Backbone bond lengths (Angstrom), bond angles and torsions (degrees), N, CA, C in turn:
res aa  C-N    CA-C-N  psi(-1)  N-CA   C-N-CA  omega(-1)  CA-C   N-CA-C  phi
1 M - - - 1.477 - - 1.537 114.67 -
2 K 1.453 109.96 -46.77 1.469 114.46 177.86 1.472 112.90 -61.31
3 R 1.363 116.31 -34.36 1.488 118.74 -177.48 1.528 106.59 -67.19
4 L 1.252 118.33 -45.01 1.513 122.66 -178.59 1.568 106.00 -60.15
5 A 1.321 123.06 -42.51 1.401 126.04 -176.48 1.513 111.15 -66.57
6 L 1.378 116.48 -34.12 1.444 128.88 175.91 1.526 108.47 -63.35
7 V 1.355 115.20 -55.44 1.381 124.25 178.96 1.539 113.19 -54.23
8 A 1.296 111.88 -49.93 1.553 119.96 176.17 1.485 110.43 -57.68
9 T 1.272 120.31 -43.88 1.407 119.09 -178.89 1.508 112.09 -65.92
10 L 1.361 117.47 -44.66 1.421 121.37 176.02 1.404 115.30 -52.83
11 L 1.359 113.61 -50.24 1.503 122.73 176.78 1.489 110.35 -54.39
12 A 1.299 120.03 -44.87 1.480 125.80 -174.05 1.477 106.91 -70.32
13 L 1.382 125.12 -20.02 1.440 125.72 -177.58 1.503 107.78 -89.91
14 L 1.425 117.98 -27.40 1.471 114.29 -172.33 1.445 117.64 -57.68
15 P 1.380 124.96 -41.15 1.473 120.70 175.05 1.516 114.84 -58.16
16 A 1.351 118.24 -35.93 1.489 122.06 176.96 1.481 109.05 -69.25
17 A 1.261 122.22 -35.92 1.499 122.84 178.56 1.517 108.49 -69.63
18 A 1.364 121.64 -42.99 1.413 126.23 179.86 1.487 109.39 -62.16
19 A 1.339 116.54 -45.17 1.466 116.99 -176.16 1.457 111.96 -70.94
20 A 1.327 121.39 -22.24 1.436 124.58 -177.41 1.636 110.09 -71.89
21 Q 1.247 114.63 -24.45 1.475 118.97 177.81 1.479 115.28 -79.57
22 T 1.278 117.01 129.43 1.489 122.04 -175.69 1.497 104.55 -113.94
23 K 1.405 114.42 131.80 1.289 120.13 177.36 1.538 115.31 -112.23
24 S 1.383 118.01 137.82 1.468 117.27 -177.97 1.546 106.75 -122.00
25 I 1.352 110.07 146.27 1.506 118.23 178.22 1.541 107.94 -122.59
26 T 1.374 115.74 124.13 1.398 118.45 177.33 1.566 109.58 -104.69
27 L 1.231 116.30 115.74 1.456 120.46 177.59 1.426 113.26 -73.65
28 P 1.305 122.75 144.76 1.430 128.85 179.08 1.518 108.30 -68.54
29 L 1.341 116.70 147.52 1.499 123.35 172.90 1.495 112.68 -57.75
30 D 1.333 114.88 146.33 1.486 118.15 174.15 1.545 105.84 -61.45
31 H 1.388 114.11 158.88 1.378 122.16 169.62 1.429 113.78 -73.33
32 A 1.384 120.42 147.58 1.433 121.16 -176.75 1.503 113.31 -57.67
33 Y 1.351 120.72 -25.67 1.378 118.40 -179.12 1.586 113.31 -77.57
34 A 1.351 110.68 -4.95 1.514 113.05 174.48 1.472 111.72 -101.26
35 D 1.348 120.15 14.31 1.397 116.77 174.30 1.519 107.45 -66.79
36 I 1.344 117.79 129.35 1.435 119.12 -176.92 1.565 111.79 -92.49
37 K 1.275 113.14 150.92 1.493 119.33 -172.04 1.518 110.16 -64.26
38 A 1.323 111.86 149.55 1.466 119.54 177.87 1.483 113.32 -76.30
39 G 1.219 116.95 141.42 1.568 121.02 179.78 1.494 111.81 170.28
40 A 1.308 113.03 172.67 1.472 121.75 173.39 1.581 111.76 -56.23
41 G 1.258 114.02 123.86 1.424 115.74 -177.42 1.570 117.84 95.23
42 Q 1.354 114.81 -2.34 1.444 116.97 -177.32 1.404 109.91 -68.81
43 E 1.342 125.51 -42.01 1.408 125.91 -176.11 1.526 112.73 -62.72
44 V 1.357 117.75 -46.71 1.581 119.53 -179.79 1.465 105.25 -70.69
45 T 1.296 125.15 -28.84 1.433 121.51 173.56 1.532 116.17 -71.43
46 V 1.263 117.91 -38.24 1.398 120.17 173.95 1.495 113.85 -64.85
47 R 1.417 111.22 -53.00 1.476 113.53 -175.59 1.533 109.92 -68.08
48 T 1.271 124.68 -33.36 1.464 126.41 177.19 1.615 111.74 -68.22
49 C 1.301 111.00 -56.49 1.424 115.11 -171.87 1.440 111.11 -71.08
50 R 1.251 125.07 -34.62 1.501 130.19 -177.02 1.525 108.28 -71.67
51 S 1.252 121.52 -14.39 1.448 122.56 179.49 1.558 106.68 -69.79
52 C 1.409 117.04 -16.45 1.470 112.60 176.75 1.488 113.03 -130.44
53 H 1.432 123.49 -16.17 1.293 122.53 179.83 1.599 108.71 -156.62
54 S 1.397 114.05 164.83 1.489 112.14 175.46 1.415 116.21 -74.61
55 T 1.269 118.81 167.66 1.431 122.58 178.24 1.617 112.86 -70.88
56 D 1.398 115.09 -6.31 1.392 118.57 172.67 1.612 107.74 -52.35
57 Y 1.302 112.03 -43.20 1.607 113.22 -177.35 1.463 114.17 -64.95
58 I 1.331 118.17 -24.77 1.460 118.41 174.60 1.486 112.41 -68.34
59 V 1.406 112.10 -58.65 1.439 114.89 -171.41 1.554 114.00 -72.90
60 M 1.419 119.63 -12.68 1.361 119.03 171.95 1.517 117.63 -89.20
61 Q 1.299 119.32 -1.93 1.343 126.50 172.39 1.554 113.45 -64.10
62 P 1.223 124.47 147.94 1.514 126.57 171.78 1.543 106.82 -63.28
63 R 1.234 116.89 140.49 1.492 119.81 175.67 1.492 104.73 -66.48
64 G 1.317 111.33 143.05 1.403 120.28 -178.24 1.476 119.30 -147.37
65 D 1.301 119.76 174.95 1.528 124.06 176.49 1.568 105.83 -91.97
66 A 1.369 114.29 -177.23 1.365 122.42 -176.73 1.553 112.04 -56.22
67 K 1.319 111.73 -43.05 1.599 119.20 177.75 1.474 108.90 -53.41
68 Q 1.281 117.69 -51.52 1.434 122.73 -173.76 1.600 108.96 -62.94
69 W 1.286 115.80 -48.26 1.495 120.03 -176.34 1.565 107.73 -70.28
70 Q 1.287 117.48 -34.19 1.419 116.49 174.45 1.557 114.76 -61.68
71 G 1.368 111.61 -39.04 1.425 118.19 173.84 1.528 115.19 -61.23
72 V 1.329 115.20 -36.40 1.520 121.45 175.80 1.430 108.45 -63.73
73 V 1.332 121.04 -57.03 1.497 125.72 -179.56 1.375 112.21 -56.35
74 T 1.316 123.35 -45.75 1.405 129.90 175.01 1.545 114.02 -54.78
75 K 1.366 111.21 -45.16 1.521 118.38 175.98 1.553 110.82 -59.72
76 M 1.359 113.24 -44.30 1.448 118.29 -177.17 1.554 110.18 -61.54
77 I 1.391 115.52 -39.84 1.419 117.80 179.45 1.617 113.64 -72.82
78 G 1.355 110.40 -52.45 1.514 114.28 -175.41 1.519 117.96 -77.37
79 V 1.331 115.04 -30.40 1.536 116.48 -179.77 1.436 110.90 -96.28
80 F 1.297 118.69 -41.12 1.504 119.60 -172.97 1.524 112.50 -101.04
81 G 1.268 116.39 -0.29 1.443 123.69 -178.15 1.535 120.57 61.59
82 A 1.296 116.52 31.37 1.410 122.02 172.25 1.483 111.18 -57.70
83 N 1.291 117.40 131.05 1.501 124.07 171.83 1.431 113.87 -85.00
84 I 1.375 115.96 91.91 1.512 118.92 -172.87 1.441 104.86 -126.40
85 P 1.317 117.51 109.49 1.525 112.88 170.84 1.509 114.69 -60.22
86 P 1.456 114.73 149.49 1.434 119.63 177.37 1.505 120.78 -45.13
87 A 1.274 114.64 -37.13 1.499 116.58 -178.32 1.511 110.74 -72.24
88 D 1.380 114.31 -39.55 1.502 118.41 175.35 1.532 112.21 -63.07
89 A 1.402 114.56 -42.69 1.447 122.13 179.61 1.438 109.43 -55.49
90 A 1.424 121.13 -48.58 1.401 128.38 -177.07 1.656 105.20 -63.49
91 A 1.199 120.73 -43.37 1.483 121.41 -179.91 1.383 112.74 -67.35
92 I 1.331 120.31 -36.40 1.557 123.88 175.03 1.469 110.84 -63.93
93 V 1.419 114.21 -45.94 1.463 118.70 -175.46 1.563 105.61 -66.17
94 N 1.301 118.43 -40.06 1.490 119.04 178.74 1.485 112.50 -62.56
95 Y 1.388 115.68 -44.90 1.458 119.83 178.74 1.524 111.85 -63.39
96 L 1.266 118.68 -46.89 1.459 117.43 -177.70 1.557 114.02 -70.24
97 T 1.329 115.78 -28.32 1.434 121.71 179.37 1.720 104.09 -68.80
98 T 1.340 113.40 -47.58 1.406 118.75 -174.66 1.594 108.89 -67.66
99 Q 1.311 117.95 -44.26 1.481 120.90 -170.04 1.617 108.59 -90.85
100 Y 1.246 120.03 -28.43 1.398 121.22 -174.99 1.545 112.11 -134.25
101 G 1.288 109.41 38.82 1.513 117.75 173.66 1.531 112.79 -91.67
102 P 1.333 114.15 -175.02 1.463 122.14 -169.92 1.608 103.73 -71.04
C-alpha cells in the first residue's frame, strides 16, 4: 500500500517537474548572401518575416513587381498564418517591390 502511494505521488509530481524545465533554441545566423538591402521598410520586413523564416527566403525569390510581392505577402498571411497587420503588409510589399523589383 505504501509503495502504491509513493508511485502515485511521484506520478503526480511528474507534470510539475516537466513544466519547470525551460528549453531555449538559438537559431543560426543568416548567411551573408541573405543580407537584405537597406531602405524604407527594411526594419518591419526583417522583424516580421524573420519571425517565421530566415531572410534567405526573401533574397532567393524571383524579382517581381508589386503584384508579385503582394501575392507572396498574401500567401504568408492566408496560407501560413503570418500575423501581419495591413499597414505592415503594405510597407513590406512596398519595400520588397522597391528593393527586389524588376
